C-alpha positions in Angstrom: 0.0 0.0 0.0 2.8 2.5 0.9 4.4 1.8 -2.4 1.1 2.3 -4.3 0.7 5.7 -2.5 4.3 6.7 -3.2 3.8 6.1 -6.9 1.0 8.7 -7.0 3.6 11.5 -6.4 4.8 12.1 -9.9 5.3 15.9 -9.9 8.9 17.0 -9.4 7.8 19.7 -6.9 6.3 17.3 -4.4 8.5 14.4 -3.2 7.1 11.5 -1.1 10.1 11.4 1.3 8.8 9.0 4.0 5.7 6.9 4.7 4.2 5.5 7.9 1.6 2.8 7.9 -1.1 1.6 10.3 -3.7 -1.2 9.8 -7.0 -0.7 11.6 -8.8 -3.6 13.3 -11.3 -3.5 10.3 -8.4 -4.2 7.9 -8.1 -0.7 6.4 -4.6 0.3 5.7 -3.6 3.9 6.4 -0.5 5.6 5.0 0.8 9.0 6.2 3.2 10.5 3.7 5.8 13.1 4.4 5.6 15.3 1.3 8.6 17.5 0.9 9.3 20.3 -1.6 11.3 19.2 -4.6 11.8 22.8 -5.7 15.3 24.0 -5.1 15.5 26.8 -2.5 12.0 26.1 -1.1 12.0 24.3 2.3 8.6 23.1 3.3 6.7 20.0 4.0 3.2 18.7 4.6 1.6 15.4 5.6 -0.9 13.5 3.4 -3.1 10.8 4.9 -4.2 8.0 2.6 -6.6 5.0 3.2 -7.0 1.8 1.2 -8.4 -1.6 1.7 -9.8 -3.7 -1.2 -9.7 -0.7 -3.5 -7.0 1.7 -4.7 -5.7 4.1 -2.1 -7.6 7.4 -1.7 -6.3 10.6 -0.1 -8.3 11.1 3.2 -6.7 14.2 4.6 -3.9 16.7 4.3 -2.0 19.0 6.7 -1.3 22.6 6.1 2.0 23.3 4.5 4.6 23.7 7.2 7.1 26.4 6.0 10.8 25.9 6.9 10.1 22.2 7.6 12.6 20.0 5.8 11.0 16.7 7.0 8.3 15.1 9.1 9.1 12.1 11.4 7.1 9.8 13.7 7.3 8.8 17.3 3.9 7.0 17.0 1.4 6.6 14.2 -1.7 5.0 15.7 -5.3 5.7 16.6 -4.8 7.9 19.7 -8.2 9.6 19.5 -10.3 6.4 19.3 -12.1 7.4 16.0 -10.7 4.6 13.9 -8.3 6.9 12.0 -4.6 7.0 13.0 -3.0 10.1 14.4 0.6 11.2 14.1 2.7 12.0 17.2 5.8 13.1 15.5 8.1 16.0 14.8 9.0 18.5 12.2 12.7 19.2 11.5 14.0 22.3 9.7 17.0 22.4 7.4 19.4 23.2 10.4 18.3 20.0 12.2 16.2 21.8 14.8 13.0 20.0 15.5 9.8 20.3 17.4 7.0 17.9 18.2 3.6 17.9 16.4 0.4 16.0 16.9 -1.7 15.7 13.8 -5.1 14.2 14.4 -6.1 12.0 11.5 -9.2 13.4 9.8 -11.1 13.8 6.6 -10.0 17.0 4.9 -7.6 19.2 6.8 -5.3 18.1 9.6 -3.7 20.7 12.0 -1.2 20.5 14.7 -3.1 20.2 18.0 0.0 20.9 20.2 0.3 24.4 18.8 -3.4 25.1 19.7 -3.5 23.4 23.2 -0.1 24.4 24.5 0.6 28.0 23.3 3.8 29.4 24.8 5.4 26.0 25.6 8.6 24.8 24.1 8.6 21.0 23.9 11.5 18.8 23.1 11.7 16.3 20.2 15.1 15.0 21.4 15.2 11.2 21.4 16.3 11.1 25.1 13.0 12.9 26.0 10.9 11.6 23.1 7.2 12.4 23.1 5.1 9.4 23.6 1.5 8.2 23.8 0.1 7.3 27.2 -3.0 5.3 27.9 -5.3 3.9 30.5 -7.5 0.8 30.8 -9.3 1.5 27.5 -6.3 2.3 25.3 -4.5 5.5 24.3 -5.8 8.7 25.8 -3.1 11.4 25.6 0.4 12.4 24.8 3.4 13.0 27.0 5.9 15.8 26.1 9.1 17.2 27.7 8.6 20.9 28.4 11.7 23.1 28.4 12.1 26.1 30.7 10.6 28.7 31.0 7.2 27.0 30.9 4.0 29.1 31.0 2.8 27.1 34.0 5.8 28.3 36.0 6.8 24.6 36.7 10.4 23.5 36.1 11.3 21.6 33.0 9.8 18.2 32.9 7.0 16.0 31.5 3.7 17.5 30.6 0.6 15.5 29.7 -2.2 16.5 27.3 -5.4 14.4 27.4 -7.3 13.8 24.2 -10.8 15.3 24.7 -14.0 13.9 23.2 -13.7 16.4 20.4 -10.3 14.8 19.4 -8.6 18.0 20.5 -5.9 18.1 23.2 -6.5 19.5 26.7 -4.0 22.0 28.0 -0.8 20.6 29.4 -0.7 19.5 33.1 2.4 18.5 35.1 0.9 15.5 36.8 -0.1 12.3 34.9 -3.9 12.5 34.6 -6.3 9.6 35.0 -7.6 8.5 31.6 -11.4 8.4 31.2 
């Protein structure tokens, strides 16, 4: 499936640089593609979400273009929100190698970074030693864990922050104590 999706990118200005796959319990295969600019001098990226099963793959969603993003990577690509569509807990890296975490909720149509919305003013690490991760409870994944650098808007020292996934599939604001999953 990932190879079928990759072959749909035939224009020289959009390169399918990486692909992440997830198979739903219903047997649908989802592919998230890191689409990078192939135009010299333009550094930008976006994520395209595809779905396929018994038929040819179809584009399901697309993120906004992320300017200055040289690549998109993944810490986890799974259904965190519980809606049957996988979500990306990953990172965006620029051409200097600096990176920051993103959480793209899988959706039909447009996909936006939920961390940017829920945690304004925070600087989170995408460093492998403090890698973001999905956390869960008795019923499966329910939020994400991120390392917050100082100074943090909550006046707490640097450390882990937890963002629960709300019923609307949006993230709740960060808290310093591990919350109880619903």
